[in-house]
Every structure is written in structure tokens, then in C-alpha cells.
py3Dmol code that shows the C-alpha trace and the ligand (Angstrom):
import py3Dmol

protein = """\
ATOM      1  CA  MET A   1     -94.567 248.874  27.643  1.00  0.00           C
ATOM      2  CA  SER A   2     -97.209 251.569  27.227  1.00  0.00           C
ATOM      3  CA  ILE A   3     -98.774 251.329  30.676  1.00  0.00           C
ATOM      4  CA  LEU A   4     -97.204 249.819  33.746  1.00  0.00           C
ATOM      5  CA  VAL A   5     -99.128 249.679  36.993  1.00  0.00           C
ATOM      6  CA  ASP A   6     -97.244 248.197  39.882  1.00  0.00           C
ATOM      7  CA  SER A   7     -98.890 247.315  43.200  1.00  0.00           C
ATOM      8  CA  ILE A   8    -101.134 250.390  43.433  1.00  0.00           C
ATOM      9  CA  ALA A   9    -103.112 250.889  46.586  1.00  0.00           C
ATOM     10  CA  LYS A  10    -105.401 253.816  47.354  1.00  0.00           C
ATOM     11  CA  SER A  11    -107.785 254.555  50.225  1.00  0.00           C
ATOM     12  CA  TYR A  12    -110.206 257.388  50.736  1.00  0.00           C
ATOM     13  CA  GLN A  13    -110.296 257.881  54.470  1.00  0.00           C
ATOM     14  CA  SER A  14    -111.248 254.398  55.668  1.00  0.00           C
ATOM     15  CA  GLN A  15    -112.552 253.272  52.233  1.00  0.00           C
ATOM     16  CA  LEU A  16    -110.080 251.048  50.389  1.00  0.00           C
ATOM     17  CA  ALA A  17    -110.616 251.852  46.715  1.00  0.00           C
ATOM     18  CA  LEU A  18    -107.651 250.035  45.146  1.00  0.00           C
ATOM     19  CA  ASP A  19    -106.039 247.009  46.745  1.00  0.00           C
ATOM     20  CA  ASN A  20    -102.600 246.223  45.334  1.00  0.00           C
ATOM     21  CA  ILE A  21    -103.432 246.472  41.621  1.00  0.00           C
ATOM     22  CA  SER A  22    -100.839 245.549  38.996  1.00  0.00           C
ATOM     23  CA  PHE A  23    -101.197 245.282  35.224  1.00  0.00           C
ATOM     24  CA  SER A  24     -99.554 246.406  32.065  1.00  0.00           C
ATOM     25  CA  ALA A  25    -100.462 247.268  28.504  1.00  0.00           C
ATOM     26  CA  ASN A  26     -98.491 246.765  25.334  1.00  0.00           C
ATOM     27  CA  GLU A  27     -98.279 249.427  22.677  1.00  0.00           C
ATOM     28  CA  GLY A  28    -101.381 249.590  20.503  1.00  0.00           C
ATOM     29  CA  GLU A  29    -103.555 247.433  22.720  1.00  0.00           C
ATOM     30  CA  ILE A  30    -107.181 248.353  23.381  1.00  0.00           C
ATOM     31  CA  ILE A  31    -107.968 247.347  26.942  1.00  0.00           C
ATOM     32  CA  GLY A  32    -111.408 247.142  28.451  1.00  0.00           C
ATOM     33  CA  PHE A  33    -111.280 248.073  32.109  1.00  0.00           C
ATOM     34  CA  LEU A  34    -114.375 246.348  33.438  1.00  0.00           C
ATOM     35  CA  GLY A  35    -116.061 246.405  36.788  1.00  0.00           C
ATOM     36  CA  PRO A  36    -119.318 247.346  38.503  1.00  0.00           C
ATOM     37  CA  ASN A  37    -119.891 250.806  39.968  1.00  0.00           C
ATOM     38  CA  GLY A  38    -117.569 251.498  42.812  1.00  0.00           C
ATOM     39  CA  ALA A  39    -114.996 248.892  41.685  1.00  0.00           C
ATOM     40  CA  GLY A  40    -112.209 251.513  41.576  1.00  0.00           C
ATOM     41  CA  LYS A  41    -112.013 252.179  37.845  1.00  0.00           C
ATOM     42  CA  SER A  42    -112.146 255.964  37.998  1.00  0.00           C
ATOM     43  CA  THR A  43    -109.712 256.012  40.903  1.00  0.00           C
ATOM     44  CA  MET A  44    -107.222 253.916  38.886  1.00  0.00           C
ATOM     45  CA  MET A  45    -107.633 256.206  35.876  1.00  0.00           C
ATOM     46  CA  LYS A  46    -107.109 259.334  37.926  1.00  0.00           C
ATOM     47  CA  ILE A  47    -103.886 257.817  39.267  1.00  0.00           C
ATOM     48  CA  LEU A  48    -102.799 256.775  35.765  1.00  0.00           C
ATOM     49  CA  THR A  49    -103.265 260.287  34.507  1.00  0.00           C
ATOM     50  CA  GLY A  50    -101.498 261.978  37.437  1.00  0.00           C
ATOM     51  CA  TYR A  51    -104.584 263.622  38.915  1.00  0.00           C
ATOM     52  CA  LEU A  52    -104.560 261.578  42.072  1.00  0.00           C
ATOM     53  CA  LEU A  53    -101.665 260.194  44.082  1.00  0.00           C
ATOM     54  CA  PRO A  54    -101.752 256.569  45.237  1.00  0.00           C
ATOM     55  CA  ASP A  55    -100.896 255.554  48.822  1.00  0.00           C
ATOM     56  CA  SER A  56     -98.311 253.114  47.486  1.00  0.00           C
ATOM     57  CA  GLY A  57     -97.115 251.541  44.267  1.00  0.00           C
ATOM     58  CA  ASP A  58     -95.784 252.898  41.001  1.00  0.00           C
ATOM     59  CA  VAL A  59     -97.209 253.938  37.633  1.00  0.00           C
ATOM     60  CA  GLU A  60     -95.516 254.455  34.266  1.00  0.00           C
ATOM     61  CA  VAL A  61     -97.096 255.599  31.049  1.00  0.00           C
ATOM     62  CA  ALA A  62     -95.076 255.524  27.842  1.00  0.00           C
ATOM     63  CA  SER A  63     -91.977 254.809  29.955  1.00  0.00           C
ATOM     64  CA  LYS A  64     -92.512 258.034  31.977  1.00  0.00           C
ATOM     65  CA  ASN A  65     -93.058 257.778  35.693  1.00  0.00           C
ATOM     66  CA  VAL A  66     -96.403 259.433  36.401  1.00  0.00           C
ATOM     67  CA  LEU A  67     -95.659 259.965  40.105  1.00  0.00           C
ATOM     68  CA  THR A  68     -92.241 261.506  39.777  1.00  0.00           C
ATOM     69  CA  HIS A  69     -92.606 263.176  36.319  1.00  0.00           C
ATOM     70  CA  PRO A  70     -96.342 263.879  35.903  1.00  0.00           C
ATOM     71  CA  LEU A  71     -95.953 266.639  33.321  1.00  0.00           C
ATOM     72  CA  GLU A  72     -93.764 264.579  31.057  1.00  0.00           C
ATOM     73  CA  ALA A  73     -96.118 261.633  31.372  1.00  0.00           C
ATOM     74  CA  GLN A  74     -99.173 263.782  30.699  1.00  0.00           C
ATOM     75  CA  LYS A  75     -97.689 264.767  27.326  1.00  0.00           C
ATOM     76  CA  GLN A  76     -98.222 261.141  26.349  1.00  0.00           C
ATOM     77  CA  ILE A  77    -101.681 260.807  27.852  1.00  0.00           C
ATOM     78  CA  GLY A  78    -105.090 261.784  26.530  1.00  0.00           C
ATOM     79  CA  TYR A  79    -107.760 261.648  29.207  1.00  0.00           C
ATOM     80  CA  LEU A  80    -111.501 261.764  28.939  1.00  0.00           C
ATOM     81  CA  PRO A  81    -112.859 261.993  32.479  1.00  0.00           C
ATOM     82  CA  GLU A  82    -116.163 260.378  33.429  1.00  0.00           C
ATOM     83  CA  GLN A  83    -117.947 263.718  33.617  1.00  0.00           C
ATOM     84  CA  ASN A  84    -116.802 265.072  30.287  1.00  0.00           C
ATOM     85  CA  PRO A  85    -116.160 268.711  31.236  1.00  0.00           C
ATOM     86  CA  LEU A  86    -117.294 270.837  28.329  1.00  0.00           C
ATOM     87  CA  TYR A  87    -118.295 274.487  27.974  1.00  0.00           C
ATOM     88  CA  SER A  88    -121.803 274.251  26.580  1.00  0.00           C
ATOM     89  CA  ASP A  89    -121.913 277.883  25.453  1.00  0.00           C
ATOM     90  CA  MET A  90    -118.785 277.553  23.298  1.00  0.00           C
ATOM     91  CA  PHE A  91    -118.804 276.548  19.647  1.00  0.00           C
ATOM     92  CA  VAL A  92    -117.118 273.251  18.828  1.00  0.00           C
ATOM     93  CA  ARG A  93    -114.246 274.799  16.859  1.00  0.00           C
ATOM     94  CA  GLU A  94    -113.895 277.597  19.379  1.00  0.00           C
ATOM     95  CA  TYR A  95    -113.616 275.187  22.289  1.00  0.00           C
ATOM     96  CA  LEU A  96    -111.135 272.931  20.521  1.00  0.00           C
ATOM     97  CA  SER A  97    -109.042 275.940  19.480  1.00  0.00           C
ATOM     98  CA  PHE A  98    -108.991 277.115  23.093  1.00  0.00           C
ATOM     99  CA  ARG A  99    -107.867 273.638  24.233  1.00  0.00           C
ATOM    100  CA  ALA A 100    -105.318 273.538  21.434  1.00  0.00           C
ATOM    101  CA  SER A 101    -103.790 276.823  22.625  1.00  0.00           C
ATOM    102  CA  ILE A 102    -103.202 275.256  26.048  1.00  0.00           C
ATOM    103  CA  TYR A 103    -101.212 272.500  24.356  1.00  0.00           C
ATOM    104  CA  LYS A 104     -99.563 274.963  21.980  1.00  0.00           C
ATOM    105  CA  GLN A 105    -101.105 273.252  18.973  1.00  0.00           C
ATOM    106  CA  ASP A 106    -101.924 275.196  15.813  1.00  0.00           C
ATOM    107  CA  LYS A 107    -105.206 275.622  13.872  1.00  0.00           C
ATOM    108  CA  ALA A 108    -104.259 272.947  11.351  1.00  0.00           C
ATOM    109  CA  ARG A 109    -104.150 270.404  14.173  1.00  0.00           C
ATOM    110  CA  VAL A 110    -107.614 271.455  15.313  1.00  0.00           C
ATOM    111  CA  GLU A 111    -109.003 270.854  11.830  1.00  0.00           C
ATOM    112  CA  GLU A 112    -107.194 267.485  11.637  1.00  0.00           C
ATOM    113  CA  VAL A 113    -108.717 266.352  14.915  1.00  0.00           C
ATOM    114  CA  ILE A 114    -112.226 267.557  13.964  1.00  0.00           C
ATOM    115  CA  GLN A 115    -112.009 265.377  10.908  1.00  0.00           C
ATOM    116  CA  GLU A 116    -110.501 262.423  12.729  1.00  0.00           C
ATOM    117  CA  VAL A 117    -113.314 262.143  15.274  1.00  0.00           C
ATOM    118  CA  GLY A 118    -116.070 262.845  12.693  1.00  0.00           C
ATOM    119  CA  LEU A 119    -117.146 266.262  14.037  1.00  0.00           C
ATOM    120  CA  THR A 120    -117.162 268.055  10.673  1.00  0.00           C
ATOM    121  CA  PRO A 121    -120.972 268.155  10.216  1.00  0.00           C
ATOM    122  CA  GLU A 122    -121.532 269.602  13.716  1.00  0.00           C
ATOM    123  CA  VAL A 123    -118.564 271.891  13.959  1.00  0.00           C
ATOM    124  CA  HIS A 124    -120.424 275.188  13.749  1.00  0.00           C
ATOM    125  CA  LYS A 125    -122.836 274.295  16.571  1.00  0.00           C
ATOM    126  CA  LYS A 126    -122.577 275.211  20.207  1.00  0.00           C
ATOM    127  CA  ILE A 127    -121.493 272.295  22.365  1.00  0.00           C
ATOM    128  CA  GLY A 128    -124.733 272.539  24.352  1.00  0.00           C
ATOM    129  CA  GLN A 129    -126.734 271.911  21.172  1.00  0.00           C
ATOM    130  CA  LEU A 130    -124.939 268.643  20.356  1.00  0.00           C
ATOM    131  CA  SER A 131    -126.264 265.167  21.092  1.00  0.00           C
ATOM    132  CA  LYS A 132    -124.491 263.238  23.892  1.00  0.00           C
ATOM    133  CA  GLY A 133    -122.673 261.159  21.227  1.00  0.00           C
ATOM    134  CA  TYR A 134    -121.260 264.283  19.552  1.00  0.00           C
ATOM    135  CA  GLN A 135    -120.371 265.793  22.898  1.00  0.00           C
ATOM    136  CA  GLN A 136    -118.304 262.671  23.604  1.00  0.00           C
ATOM    137  CA  ARG A 137    -116.581 263.196  20.266  1.00  0.00           C
ATOM    138  CA  VAL A 138    -115.682 266.733  21.381  1.00  0.00           C
ATOM    139  CA  GLY A 139    -114.253 265.294  24.601  1.00  0.00           C
ATOM    140  CA  ILE A 140    -112.259 262.712  22.682  1.00  0.00           C
ATOM    141  CA  ALA A 141    -111.093 265.380  20.226  1.00  0.00           C
ATOM    142  CA  ALA A 142    -109.875 267.510  23.125  1.00  0.00           C
ATOM    143  CA  ALA A 143    -108.102 264.483  24.589  1.00  0.00           C
ATOM    144  CA  ILE A 144    -106.131 263.733  21.392  1.00  0.00           C
ATOM    145  CA  LEU A 145    -105.192 267.278  20.361  1.00  0.00           C
ATOM    146  CA  HIS A 146    -101.641 266.921  21.632  1.00  0.00           C
ATOM    147  CA  ASN A 147    -101.329 263.574  19.862  1.00  0.00           C
ATOM    148  CA  PRO A 148    -100.739 261.415  22.953  1.00  0.00           C
ATOM    149  CA  THR A 149     -99.680 257.788  22.527  1.00  0.00           C
ATOM    150  CA  VAL A 150    -101.988 256.562  25.306  1.00  0.00           C
ATOM    151  CA  LEU A 151    -105.704 257.300  25.703  1.00  0.00           C
ATOM    152  CA  ILE A 152    -107.528 256.850  28.988  1.00  0.00           C
ATOM    153  CA  LEU A 153    -111.295 257.038  28.542  1.00  0.00           C
ATOM    154  CA  ASP A 154    -113.516 256.860  31.634  1.00  0.00           C
ATOM    155  CA  GLU A 155    -116.896 255.302  30.721  1.00  0.00           C
ATOM    156  CA  PRO A 156    -116.948 256.928  27.269  1.00  0.00           C
ATOM    157  CA  THR A 157    -120.177 255.269  26.147  1.00  0.00           C
ATOM    158  CA  THR A 158    -122.327 255.702  29.270  1.00  0.00           C
ATOM    159  CA  GLY A 159    -125.596 257.428  28.477  1.00  0.00           C
ATOM    160  CA  LEU A 160    -125.397 257.024  24.719  1.00  0.00           C
ATOM    161  CA  ASP A 161    -128.249 255.651  22.581  1.00  0.00           C
ATOM    162  CA  PRO A 162    -127.533 252.461  20.567  1.00  0.00           C
ATOM    163  CA  ASN A 163    -126.485 254.301  17.394  1.00  0.00           C
ATOM    164  CA  GLN A 164    -124.202 256.707  19.209  1.00  0.00           C
ATOM    165  CA  LEU A 165    -122.799 253.734  21.102  1.00  0.00           C
ATOM    166  CA  GLN A 166    -121.868 251.975  17.875  1.00  0.00           C
ATOM    167  CA  GLU A 167    -120.284 255.144  16.501  1.00  0.00           C
ATOM    168  CA  ILE A 168    -118.186 255.846  19.586  1.00  0.00           C
ATOM    169  CA  ARG A 169    -117.075 252.196  19.713  1.00  0.00           C
ATOM    170  CA  SER A 170    -115.922 252.291  16.152  1.00  0.00           C
ATOM    171  CA  LEU A 171    -114.154 255.576  16.824  1.00  0.00           C
ATOM    172  CA  ILE A 172    -112.316 253.945  19.744  1.00  0.00           C
ATOM    173  CA  ARG A 173    -111.353 251.022  17.497  1.00  0.00           C
ATOM    174  CA  GLU A 174    -110.100 253.448  14.839  1.00  0.00           C
ATOM    175  CA  LEU A 175    -108.031 255.428  17.343  1.00  0.00           C
ATOM    176  CA  GLY A 176    -106.737 252.154  18.744  1.00  0.00           C
ATOM    177  CA  LYS A 177    -104.930 251.450  15.481  1.00  0.00           C
ATOM    178  CA  GLU A 178    -102.333 254.011  16.511  1.00  0.00           C
ATOM    179  CA  LYS A 179    -102.727 254.415  20.237  1.00  0.00           C
ATOM    180  CA  THR A 180    -102.860 252.339  23.384  1.00  0.00           C
ATOM    181  CA  ILE A 181    -106.315 252.695  24.838  1.00  0.00           C
ATOM    182  CA  LEU A 182    -107.578 251.911  28.296  1.00  0.00           C
ATOM    183  CA  PHE A 183    -111.282 252.514  28.634  1.00  0.00           C
ATOM    184  CA  SER A 184    -113.590 251.708  31.462  1.00  0.00           C
ATOM    185  CA  THR A 185    -117.057 250.257  31.189  1.00  0.00           C
ATOM    186  CA  HIS A 186    -119.427 248.055  33.089  1.00  0.00           C
ATOM    187  CA  ILE A 187    -120.808 246.456  29.936  1.00  0.00           C
ATOM    188  CA  MET A 188    -119.437 243.083  28.904  1.00  0.00           C
ATOM    189  CA  GLN A 189    -120.613 243.276  25.246  1.00  0.00           C
ATOM    190  CA  GLU A 190    -118.662 246.471  24.887  1.00  0.00           C
ATOM    191  CA  VAL A 191    -115.447 244.787  25.846  1.00  0.00           C
ATOM    192  CA  GLU A 192    -116.175 241.945  23.437  1.00  0.00           C
ATOM    193  CA  ALA A 193    -116.930 244.383  20.609  1.00  0.00           C
ATOM    194  CA  VAL A 194    -113.894 246.611  20.995  1.00  0.00           C
ATOM    195  CA  CYS A 195    -111.073 245.216  23.046  1.00  0.00           C
ATOM    196  CA  ASP A 196    -107.927 243.113  22.636  1.00  0.00           C
ATOM    197  CA  ARG A 197    -107.643 242.559  26.354  1.00  0.00           C
ATOM    198  CA  VAL A 198    -109.897 242.706  29.348  1.00  0.00           C
ATOM    199  CA  ILE A 199    -109.012 243.642  32.890  1.00  0.00           C
ATOM    200  CA  ILE A 200    -111.696 243.066  35.476  1.00  0.00           C
ATOM    201  CA  ILE A 201    -111.679 244.663  38.887  1.00  0.00           C
ATOM    202  CA  LYS A 202    -114.145 244.474  41.698  1.00  0.00           C
ATOM    203  CA  LYS A 203    -113.975 246.129  45.109  1.00  0.00           C
ATOM    204  CA  GLY A 204    -110.510 247.378  44.260  1.00  0.00           C
ATOM    205  CA  LYS A 205    -109.094 243.909  43.527  1.00  0.00           C
ATOM    206  CA  LEU A 206    -107.938 242.604  40.155  1.00  0.00           C
ATOM    207  CA  LEU A 207    -109.967 239.548  39.194  1.00  0.00           C
ATOM    208  CA  LEU A 208    -108.811 238.863  35.689  1.00  0.00           C
ATOM    209  CA  ASP A 209    -106.339 240.141  33.088  1.00  0.00           C
ATOM    210  CA  LYS A 210    -106.403 238.275  29.811  1.00  0.00           C
ATOM    211  CA  PRO A 211    -106.380 238.707  26.027  1.00  0.00           C
ATOM    212  CA  LEU A 212    -109.925 238.315  24.745  1.00  0.00           C
ATOM    213  CA  LYS A 213    -108.767 235.960  22.044  1.00  0.00           C
ATOM    214  CA  GLU A 214    -107.555 233.590  24.709  1.00  0.00           C
ATOM    215  CA  LEU A 215    -110.837 233.726  26.543  1.00  0.00           C
ATOM    216  CA  ARG A 216    -112.886 233.229  23.398  1.00  0.00           C
ATOM    217  CA  GLU A 217    -110.867 230.310  22.137  1.00  0.00           C
ATOM    218  CA  SER A 218    -110.646 228.504  25.407  1.00  0.00           C
ATOM    219  CA  ASN A 219    -112.778 225.406  25.556  1.00  0.00           C
ATOM    220  CA  LEU A 220    -111.083 224.260  28.701  1.00  0.00           C
ATOM    221  CA  GLN A 221    -113.374 222.825  31.366  1.00  0.00           C
ATOM    222  CA  ASN A 222    -112.215 222.174  34.895  1.00  0.00           C
ATOM    223  CA  ILE A 223    -114.080 219.548  36.859  1.00  0.00           C
ATOM    224  CA  GLU A 224    -113.623 218.240  40.348  1.00  0.00           C
ATOM    225  CA  VAL A 225    -115.053 214.825  40.815  1.00  0.00           C
ATOM    226  CA  THR A 226    -115.253 212.499  43.820  1.00  0.00           C
ATOM    227  CA  PHE A 227    -115.879 208.802  43.268  1.00  0.00           C
ATOM    228  CA  ASP A 228    -117.099 206.345  45.846  1.00  0.00           C
ATOM    229  CA  TYR A 229    -113.724 204.635  46.020  1.00  0.00           C
ATOM    230  CA  LYS A 230    -110.148 205.108  44.799  1.00  0.00           C
ATOM    231  CA  VAL A 231    -109.747 205.202  41.071  1.00  0.00           C
ATOM    232  CA  GLU A 232    -106.416 204.407  39.453  1.00  0.00           C
ATOM    233  CA  GLU A 233    -104.692 206.937  37.189  1.00  0.00           C
ATOM    234  CA  GLN A 234    -104.664 204.674  34.114  1.00  0.00           C
ATOM    235  CA  PHE A 235    -108.415 204.455  34.490  1.00  0.00           C
ATOM    236  CA  ILE A 236    -108.863 208.234  34.658  1.00  0.00           C
ATOM    237  CA  GLN A 237    -106.700 208.667  31.578  1.00  0.00           C
ATOM    238  CA  LYS A 238    -109.364 206.828  29.530  1.00  0.00           C
ATOM    239  CA  LEU A 239    -111.745 209.778  29.901  1.00  0.00           C
ATOM    240  CA  PRO A 240    -112.266 211.405  26.488  1.00  0.00           C
ATOM    241  CA  ASN A 241    -110.819 214.903  25.821  1.00  0.00           C
ATOM    242  CA  LEU A 242    -108.840 214.905  29.025  1.00  0.00           C
ATOM    243  CA  THR A 243    -105.848 217.271  28.936  1.00  0.00           C
ATOM    244  CA  SER A 244    -104.670 217.106  32.533  1.00  0.00           C
ATOM    245  CA  HIS A 245    -105.535 215.323  35.767  1.00  0.00           C
ATOM    246  CA  LYS A 246    -104.549 215.598  39.344  1.00  0.00           C
ATOM    247  CA  ASN A 247    -105.421 213.405  42.269  1.00  0.00           C
ATOM    248  CA  ASN A 248    -106.408 215.794  45.072  1.00  0.00           C
ATOM    249  CA  PHE A 249    -107.444 213.387  47.777  1.00  0.00           C
ATOM    250  CA  ASP A 250    -107.896 209.641  47.748  1.00  0.00           C
ATOM    251  CA  ASN A 251    -111.073 209.514  45.692  1.00  0.00           C
ATOM    252  CA  THR A 252    -111.094 213.030  44.295  1.00  0.00           C
ATOM    253  CA  TRP A 253    -109.646 214.110  40.980  1.00  0.00           C
ATOM    254  CA  TYR A 254    -109.196 217.579  39.508  1.00  0.00           C
ATOM    255  CA  LEU A 255    -109.652 217.114  35.725  1.00  0.00           C
ATOM    256  CA  THR A 256    -109.213 219.487  32.787  1.00  0.00           C
ATOM    257  CA  PHE A 257    -110.858 218.782  29.481  1.00  0.00           C
ATOM    258  CA  ASP A 258    -110.567 220.477  26.125  1.00  0.00           C
ATOM    259  CA  ALA A 259    -113.957 219.970  24.546  1.00  0.00           C
ATOM    260  CA  GLN A 260    -116.700 222.119  23.027  1.00  0.00           C
ATOM    261  CA  GLU A 261    -119.571 220.248  24.605  1.00  0.00           C
ATOM    262  CA  ASP A 262    -120.201 220.035  28.309  1.00  0.00           C
ATOM    263  CA  VAL A 263    -118.148 217.046  29.499  1.00  0.00           C
ATOM    264  CA  ARG A 264    -120.102 216.394  32.674  1.00  0.00           C
ATOM    265  CA  PRO A 265    -122.643 213.948  31.160  1.00  0.00           C
ATOM    266  CA  LYS A 266    -119.712 212.029  29.659  1.00  0.00           C
ATOM    267  CA  ILE A 267    -118.102 211.668  33.088  1.00  0.00           C
ATOM    268  CA  PHE A 268    -121.331 210.250  34.499  1.00  0.00           C
ATOM    269  CA  ASP A 269    -121.571 207.788  31.556  1.00  0.00           C
ATOM    270  CA  PHE A 270    -117.954 206.805  32.086  1.00  0.00           C
ATOM    271  CA  ALA A 271    -118.526 206.178  35.783  1.00  0.00           C
ATOM    272  CA  GLN A 272    -121.570 204.051  35.106  1.00  0.00           C
ATOM    273  CA  GLU A 273    -119.826 202.022  32.398  1.00  0.00           C
ATOM    274  CA  HIS A 274    -117.053 201.198  34.824  1.00  0.00           C
ATOM    275  CA  GLY A 275    -119.267 200.432  37.787  1.00  0.00           C
ATOM    276  CA  LEU A 276    -118.226 203.565  39.703  1.00  0.00           C
ATOM    277  CA  LYS A 277    -120.466 205.921  41.603  1.00  0.00           C
ATOM    278  CA  ILE A 278    -119.978 209.681  41.623  1.00  0.00           C
ATOM    279  CA  LEU A 279    -120.456 211.200  45.049  1.00  0.00           C
ATOM    280  CA  GLU A 280    -119.773 214.771  43.975  1.00  0.00           C
ATOM    281  CA  LEU A 281    -119.046 216.557  40.745  1.00  0.00           C
ATOM    282  CA  SER A 282    -118.526 220.299  40.395  1.00  0.00           C
ATOM    283  CA  SER A 283    -117.514 222.599  37.592  1.00  0.00           C
ATOM    284  CA  LYS A 284    -114.582 224.826  38.519  1.00  0.00           C
ATOM    285  CA  ASN A 285    -114.775 226.880  35.331  1.00  0.00           C
ATOM    286  CA  GLN A 286    -113.978 230.560  35.276  1.00  0.00           C
ATOM    287  CA  SER A 287    -115.698 231.145  31.962  1.00  0.00           C
ATOM    288  CA  LEU A 288    -115.969 234.659  30.576  1.00  0.00           C
ATOM    289  CA  GLU A 289    -119.700 234.688  31.079  1.00  0.00           C
ATOM    290  CA  LYS A 290    -119.385 233.515  34.662  1.00  0.00           C
ATOM    291  CA  LEU A 291    -116.720 236.035  35.498  1.00  0.00           C
ATOM    292  CA  PHE A 292    -118.673 238.865  34.005  1.00  0.00           C
ATOM    293  CA  LYS A 293    -121.718 237.851  35.968  1.00  0.00           C
ATOM    294  CA  GLU A 294    -119.692 237.719  39.129  1.00  0.00           C
ATOM    295  CA  VAL A 295    -118.365 241.159  38.414  1.00  0.00           C
ATOM    296  CA  THR A 296    -121.580 242.861  37.399  1.00  0.00           C
ATOM    297  CA  SER A 297    -123.729 241.433  40.173  1.00  0.00           C
ATOM    298  CA  GLU A 298    -123.553 243.402  43.363  1.00  0.00           C
TER     299      GLU A 298
END
"""
ligand_1 = """\
27
ADP
P -115.763 253.157 39.705
O -115.104 254.180 38.813
O -115.376 251.749 39.363
O -117.248 253.330 39.818
P -114.491 254.675 41.855
O -113.024 254.651 41.577
O -115.247 255.896 41.483
O -115.180 253.385 41.180
O -114.731 254.411 43.409
C -114.145 253.365 44.126
C -114.560 253.461 45.584
O -113.979 254.602 46.208
C -116.053 253.582 45.779
O -116.399 252.855 46.906
C -116.260 255.068 45.984
O -117.415 255.273 46.785
C -114.989 255.475 46.671
N -114.647 256.848 46.357
C -114.351 257.336 45.124
N -114.019 258.657 45.184
C -114.083 259.008 46.490
C -113.837 260.222 47.219
N -113.412 261.336 46.574
N -113.981 260.189 48.548
C -114.357 259.070 49.220
N -114.611 257.895 48.603
C -114.475 257.846 47.266
"""
view = py3Dmol.view(width=600, height=400)
view.addModel(protein, "pdb")
view.setStyle({"model": 0}, {"cartoon": {"style": "trace"}})
view.addModel(ligand_1, "xyz")
view.setStyle({"model": 1}, {"stick": {}})
view.zoomTo()
view.show()
């Protein structure tokens, strides 16, 4: 397990920022950490990287306990904070060499990283002269100098123009071939474009943790329907594309369908054909779209 977060809670004075969060990441996964502003993403990332202590819970990165052995854990972690702290008066190579010296990395490693993140054409410029996209590359370069196995990127694409956005996304995908990456965003399309897995938090609570493939491929539709009188099970089973059914109350069924089209009109047709009346019908779906909307709306 590359990342293991177990029941993390954190408050700032009276403000509860993380409320019993647990999740894990397998080696090599790219995880989108999604949530609106104030959801607790940065707080979680600071805890993961050992910069902030939680009130309770446990965190491991690359099998190292971040709370009890932060220095050992940090050897395995590359971190790009939200406010990418760069020295704008330094030249790119100069800055990266300075950072490399902190990690006791040699010049050859600096050149390797410059190439890896695509900084070669801009390497002789001062950081302050670079576009925001290239500044992010410098931040990412600095984060991977010590060759960590896990990368934590806090909103790495915020403030980028569409081209820069594409480039940073493809860099994240490229780095994700060898590293586990957790990156935060409040943009759903970004998660869809880059990630293997999505974790959604809102107001410090975990709402969803699922592989994207599973979410994309799922055609499951959950419907709760109330008829005007009791309907027998063998009757319900005749509904097309039904995969499971549960009788909640006398006249109410909780039904799951596996179908590409919306099944609701079919249920109405079915009721009519069999002389039944529908008193209530509601979709209980937690589709990706719906969840994202729920998360991004304040
Ligand atoms: P996100 O990164 O998802 O935008 P944060 O982790 O930055 O969310 O913040 C989570 C909550 O904690 C917010 O309500 C924020 O106002 C609060 N918060 C964050 N940092 C501090 C702090 N240093 N002091 C007090 N409250 C904070």
C-alpha cells in the first residue's frame, strides 16, 4: 500500500476540517482528490506530508508512518504545495541545484529532472520570467529531485491556461507511470482526464472513493417505486433489465436495473400494462455527474 489514511480528524480551533477520513492508494495509482474550496484537501495533504499533525488517526506513506517517522516518510514523498514557493530571482537550474543540494543529489540528477519535466527550453531563464505552466514544472521538478515513490500535488493546475493545463496533465500522467500520485482539484474533467481513482471530500467528510473505470462503466440505476397496492415478487421480476429487487414496505420496491437507457418510462409502461398505478417513483442514483455537482455546488 502506497498511502494509508486511517480515521484522520483535524480541527482548527472550533473549525472541523477533516472528519474521520480513511482511504488508501495502491502503488502506481493516480488519484484525483476532489472537493470544493474549503473541503479539507490541503489540510489532508499537509498531514500526509508530515507538515501538520492530525488530532487523531494514523497515516502511512510507502509503509512509513508519517506521524512517528516523518523524516523517513518524507524521503518517499514529493510535495507540491498549493502556493508553489519559488524564488523568482533565481535561474531555473540554479534553483533546482540548490534544492538538489538539500537532498544531497548531484548535478546529473538535476539535468535528468529538467529533462523529465520538459524544462530544457526554459532552463536558462529566471523563475520569475517563466509562464505559470513552466513555474509549475519547476515546482514539480523540485518535488521529484529525490526520486520519491509518492507525489502529493496540491491543485497543480489552478491558474493555468488551457494549453498549460493539458501539458501539466500529461506530465502528471507520465510521472504516474512510475509513481503513486495524489493530486487535488476542484475540476471534474481533470479527474476524468488523468486519474485511475477518484476520492471526493466535502466539508471534511469522505463522500466517494472509487476507481473511475467502475464509475464510467456502471449503468446501474436505482429506483424506488410505490404502487397503489401490493405487488407480488414474481410480478416485479418481469421488469426488463432488473438486476435486484427489494420490498421495502408493503407497496414500495427498491429496484436496481442494468440498462443504458433511462428505465423510468419503462416502469410506467409496465405499470400501465398491468393495471397498476404508480404513486411515487424516484431515482436513487449516485451517478458521477450528480456526485460531482453535489460536491462542487456550495
Ligand atoms: P481545501 O484545500 O479543500 O480548500 P482546506 O484544507 O484549505 O480546504 O480547509 C479546510 C477548512 O479548514 C476550511 O474551512 C478552512 O477555512 C479551514 N482552515 C484551513 N486552514 C486553516 C487555518 N490555518 N486556521 C483555521 N482554519 C483553517
